[in-house]
N, C-alpha and C positions, 0 to 999 in steps of 0.2 A: 504494500500500500504506500501511497505517497505521504512522506513526512517532511514538512518544510524545515529548513535549516537557516537560522538567523545568527549564526556565529559570526564574529567580526572577521573581516578580511582586509588585506592591505588596501589603503586608499590610493596608492599610486601618486605620481608627481602632481597631478591636478586635484587630488583630494576628492574625486567624484565617486562616492560610495555607490550612488545610484547606477553607475556604469560598471563598477568592479564587482558588486554583489548582485545576485539575482533576486528579483522581487518574488513575493509569494506566488503570483501567477506564473512568472517565468520558471520558477522551480518546478511547478506542476508540469509544464510542457517539457522541461528538460528531463524529467523523470519518465516521460512517455516517448522520448526520442527513439530508443531501440524498437519499441512496439510500432510506432508510426513508420519507421524506416522499413520494417518488415512488410508494411502495406504500401510501400513505394512512395512515401512522403518524407523527404529529408529536410529537417529544420536547419536554420542557419548555424554557423560554427559556434555561436554563443551558447547554443542549447544542446551541444553534443557532449558526450562523456569526455571527461578530461580537459575541458576547456580552460585555458589560462589566458587572461587578458593580454592582448598584444602590447599594450602600452606600458605594462609593468616590466617588460623586458627591454624596452627602449623608452627612457624617461622623457625624451624629446617629443614623443608622440602625444597628440591631443586625443582623448577618448572620443570627442565629438567628430573627429575626422577618421576614425577607424571603423571598419565594417562591423566588427564585433562589439563596438561601443554603442550600437543602435539598439535601444531597448523597446519593449512593448509600450512603455510610457511615452517614448518619443513617437512611436507609431500612432498613438491615440486610438488603438483598436478598442472596440467594445469588449467587455469581459467575456472570456470564452472563445476568443478569436486569435489566430496566429497565422503567419505566412509560412510557406514551405515550397520546396521544389519537387515536382513530380518526377517519375522515372524517365519521362520523355524530355525533361528539361524545362517544362512549362511551370510558370509561377502560379501557385494556387493558394487558396485560403482554406483553413481548417476551422470548423466551428464545433464546439462542444455542446451537445444537446442531450436532453433526456430521452432515453430509448422509448419509442412509442409515442413521442410527443406529437402534437398537432402539426408542427412545422415539418417534421420528418414524414408524416403520413401525407400531408398536402403536396410537398415537393416531389416525393416519389410518384405521386399520382399525376402531377402536371409535367414531369420530365421523363415519362416513360419513353422507351426507344422509339415507339411509333409516333410520338408527339414532338420529339426533339428536332426533327427536320422541318417542322411547320414554321414558315417564316414569320408567322404571327405570334409565335411563342416567345415571349420576352420574360419568362420566369427563369431565375438563375438556375442553370443546369447542375445536377448532382453528378460529378465525375465518378465518385465512389462513396460508399458509406459503410461503416463497420462498428461493431460494439467494442467497448473497452475490454481488455483481457481480464482485468482484476475486478472491475466494478461493472457488472452487466447492466446496471441502470443508466450507464452513460454510453452515448454513441457519438461518432464523429462524422460530420458532413464535409466532403472535399468538393470545393467549387472553384471556378475560375477566380482569379484575383481581380477584384473590382474596386473602384474608387468612388468617393462621394462625388456627386454631380455638382460642379461649381458653375453656377450661372454667370459668374463674372469672367469665366474663360471663354464664353461665347463671343463670336466675332461678327457674324453676319446672320441675316434672316434665315439662311439655309440651316444653320445650327439649331435654331428654334424649331424649324419644320421637322428636322430629323428626330429631335427629342419628342415632339408631339406625335409623330408617326409611331415611334416605339411604344410610348405610353398608351395611346389609344388602341393600338393593335393588341398589346399585352392585356389591357383591361378587358377588352371584348373576348379575347381567348380564354381568360380565366373564368369569366362569368358564363361563357358558353359551356363550360365543363363543371358548373355548379360550385365554383369556388369564389367566395368573397374575401378580399384581402384584409380589410378592416384596420389597416395600419399604414395607409398610403401617405407619404410625405416625401420631401426632397431627400431626407436621410435614408429612406428605404428604396429609392430608385437609384441604383448605382451604375457607373459607366465602365465599360471595358475599353481602356485607353491603349491597349497593346498595339493597335495599328499605328499609333502616333510615335512609337519608340522602336525603330527598326532593330536596334541593338539591345533592347531591353532596358529596364530601369530597376532601381533598388526599391523594395516594398515600403521602406520607411521614408525615403526621400526620392521622389520621382525625378528629380533633377540630377541624380547621380547614377552612374553605371552600377550593374549588379554587384561588382566587387568594391564599390564605393571609392574607387581611386580617381575617377575622372567625371567630368560633367557629361550627363547623358545627352545624346543627340536625339532631338525630337522635332516634329513638325510644329512650327509656331502657329498660333491661331489663324493668321491670314494665309498660311500655306497648307492648311488641312485639306483643302479641296484637291491638293496634289497628292495626297496619301493614297496608296493602292486600295485601301478599304476604309470605311468610316467607323466612327465610334458607335457602339451599340449600347443601349440602356436596358437594364434588367430590374424587375421587381425582386426584392429580397425581403427577409424577415417575415415569414409566414406564421409566426408564433401566435398571432391572434386571429388567424384565418378561420373560416368555417367552410366546410365542404358538405354541401347538401343540395338536393334538388331545388329548383326555383320556387320556393314557397314565399308568400308575401312578407312574413314577419318572423323575427326571432326575438327572444326576450333577454337581451343583454345590452345594456347601454352604459356600462361602467367605464368604457375607455373609447377615446377617439383622438387621433393625432392632430385633428383640426378643431380648435375650440369654437370655431364659427359654425359648426354643424348644427342646424336647427333641431335635429332629432334628439339631441342630448337631453332635452327636457321631457322627452316622451318615455313611457314605460316600455313600448315595443316599437321596433323600427325595421325597415327593410335594409339589410346590410349592402345589397347591391346598389341601391340608389344612394346610399351613404358613400360608397366608393366613388360613384359618379360625381357627387358633390366635392369630395376631397380632391379629385383630379382637376375639376374645373376651377376650384379655388386656388390650387397650386399654380395653374396656368395664369390665372389672373394676377396673383401676388408676385410670382417670379418673372413673368414675361410681359404681360399686357400693361401692368402698372409701372414697370421699370423701363421699358424700351418703347419709344414712340413708334418704331417700325413694326411692333407686334400688335398694332391696333386691329389687324385682320382677325385676331382671335376673339374679338368682342362678341360677335353673334354666338359662337360656340360656347364661350364662357357664360354668357347670360342664360343660355338654356340649361347648362349643367349645374348652376348654383341657385336655382330657384328654391324658394323657401319650402314650397309644397313638394314633397318627394314624388308624388304622383305626376306632377307636371314636368319632372325631369325626364330626359330621354334615357332609354336603356343604354348600356355600353355599346351594343351593336348598332343602335340608331345613331348614337353620338359619333361612332366611327364612320358610318355612312355620310353623316353631315360633314365631318372633317374632310373626308376624301373629296367630296363635292367642292368644298371651299378650296382645298389644296390645288385642284385643277384650274382654278381661276387665278392662281398666283403665277405671274409671268416669271420666266427664268431670270430676267434682269432684276426683278424685285427680290428674288432669292439671294442675290449677291449684294444687296444693300447692306452696308456696314451698320452695326448697331450703335446707336448713340443714346446716352442716358437722357431721360426726360428732363433732367435738370441742367442740360448743357445750354450755354448761352449762344448767341448768334456767331461770334468768332469761332468757337469750337466746332459748331455745325458746318461752317464754311470749310474749315480745314478737313473735317471728317469726310465731307462729300467730294471735295476737289482733289484730295491726296489719297485717302484710304480707299475710296470706291474704285479708282483705276487699278490699285494694287489687287483688290479682291477680284476684279474682272479678269485681270491677266492670269491670276492663279487659278481661277475657275477654268479658263481655257487650257492651261497647262494640266490641271487635274483631270479634265476630260480626256486629254490625249494620253496621259499616263494610264488611267484606268482602262482605256480602250486597248492599249498595247498589252497590259497585264492580262486582260480577259482573253485576248487572242492567243497569247502564249499559253494560257492555262488550258485552252481547248485543243492544243496540239498533242 
């Protein structure tokens, strides 16, 4: 069984105990490294047996600049999460869950082999899952390594369109299979940024290479259209989900990620319509109210956040509405750079006369690159 060890350890030249000694959570994962390795998941050197801090052997090294000095606290993961390398060299995330938990049941249902190839499936796929060797009440989910969606990283209207595509498709996909998420927020819709980093990145700091020695090479926001493939977004954290046929109501209103949800005052509510509200309010708050170029979302948002749940569209109807709106957005509008609604006149002039041409040029380059890559992949 896992027993934490809080004995004192050398502080090293910089006196950073947080780097030199493992936290309680880190000790847990370090104790599981041989077991996880047997399942094809290799933790970083910091959590392997016999680890000795590299900076204690060279006092001129700064722990902050050493790969094994990057802690789970630095990564700011939620409790029960850690990064690892799969046997094929892929960066993955491991999540500790209770065996038989609702999240495990729901995700295995939504990511079955026959559903994984559905382009509308935007639920985080389970690469593998297994029970703990010592504590059978614990299980581990292995998924692709995803990052929080940062709306400030968006560059042009096309970035918003791709985000809305993924979210609306994913929501309709879940609801069509009898699953209501019940925890939709920007923190549970994560992004797979791997296409932006041709040579990979470090899980704790995306601006560093996997070995933490150099700055990672990545596509800048205004060059993303030149990337061979785009960023995809996935729904995660199904711990509060319900999996049932489409019945009108359930009797549980104890939690909602969105305090503006009108149904919070009701004894019974429709979780599917609540999901629709949460997505609509997210689009309003993060895009329509923040960027003047996202005004095209107004009709869709207005329908999705109506106070009366019965007046809101279903996820399938909202997706149809979105696709009809999307077809009316010209390609030149998709390349409009995003400007904050608080920008003054001088900033808007620079934004549209300098940045727009850059976006337009890179869009053309991106189309050429994607065309070449698609042709090569067909050979």
